Phi, psi and omega in degrees: 000316179297325180297312181293327177296320179293319178299317180297318181297315179296321180297318179296320180297331180273316188287316184299313176300323178295318179295317179298311178298318180296321179297315181291320177298319178300316181297317184290324187248019185296333180248018186273143178267099184289346180297337182282343182299315180299318179296317180296317181297323186268325189243343186250314187291137177266104187289339179298317179293323180294320178297318178295321178300314181294328177301315180291329176297313178295317180301320178299319178292323178296314179298323178299319178296318179294320178296323180297317178301323180296323181281340180279333184299319181296340179260017175080018179250129184228067177288163177293144179300318181297324180292323177297318180293315178299322180297321177294316176305312183296323183296321180291325176291322180296326179296339178288335180272305177231110181307134177075004177282343184298324181299324179281319185295325181290331174292323177295325178297312180294325178296322182287317188262343180233356182071019180292140178300122182297312184292322179293316180294327177297324177297321178292327177294320177300315179296322177299315182295324177296318178296317180296321177298319178298319179298316179298319179296319179295315179296319179296317179300316178297317182292323177301319180290321185279329185234041186302315184297318181293319179295321177297322176295324178297317180295321177295316184295323184270004175082010180270356174213091184233157187285338182214164184294324182299314178298323179298313184288336181270357182272112178296323179298327179298321182292329175295315177300317181295316180297317179298318180296317179295322179297321178295320178297319177297318178300314179298322179299313181292325178295316178296322179296318179293323178294327178292330176292318177300324185292343178289339178253105189299318183292324178295314179299321179297319179294321178297315179297322178297320178294322178297319182281356182301333182298328180291338185257003180299127185294318182247076183298325179299326179291323176299318179296317179298315179299318181297314177299319179298319180300308184286331174294318178296317180297320179293316180296325177302317180285313185297316182294329178299333180295332181285354179287340188234140181295335182276351180234357184292344181276354184300134178283168179299319181294322177295318178295322179296321178298314178296320180298317180295312180298319178294321180296323177289322183295326183288354174294330178298130186287076169232160181303110180057030178073014182303130182101285178301320180296315180298315180300313182294314183294316181296313180301316182289321180296323177297319178295334179274004175099008178266139181301148184298321179294317178296320178297321178295320177297314179303308183297318183293314183288312182297312180295319181297315180292319179294324177293319178298323177298317179299321178296315179298318179295322177296317178295316178301317180297317180296317180294314181298317179292322179295319179294320178296319180294321179294316179296324179294319179294320180294324181287336181272348179285000000 
């Protein structure tokens, strides 16, 4: 009975995010002509810019892996740098299956291949996420000040700031915002519930707390700051450079791209595979406000998100193969 209960629970964790993302994608693209995607990919899109964009995406993940190793050292854990990077690659691919499972899975990778304490490494991941959240808030705050008028228009457009209740209830975009908000609340509920399970084991909780505090003991804190800036700069460049792939978005200024990047970063908090659905909705709505046609904005969101998601899948497969080969070679050398 417990086995079937676990199977049901895992199935729900996989199916519900897919349904949520699929529902929002259907709403956003219900009147879209998908026949144009092939033409844009073959005859319009400049692949040189996309390759450069993906390079910065991979570089950002590599730097994240190196930064993680830096936070593990103060708690007495010294995994291989390559294993930290592979674990990060694997975590992003795992998030495509079950949103937010990647943070846990990368700790499992290091535990398996380097014997790293799972609970301690989980604590360092928590501290990383807190730092990343702070970075998003700082970037968002700066963007709010610089692009205040456009953001206010976004809130009006999506039904989150309307003059009367009737307009609110008739806004389809408002219901997407509401569903996304409820999904985030459900995600927070399950995260808190899992943490309460951890708290039942005193030694595990102590190790997690030790991992969280590891940031205070980092020997080269300035290097951690440099890595953090590098991560978010790479992620922004991955998005900004992708705009140069298309003639309808190549004119976007850096500030406009930063605005889109912030809105997209907030949208991916919604628990769907790689933010599919909420990210498309946010990017398309904002691009339309910036003067880009809705159809062109839909093409941009679909192609950029699709290629970046495919890259995450490839990186996850590469990480699994690389780790398996290393493990096989290690076993052969010990025979």
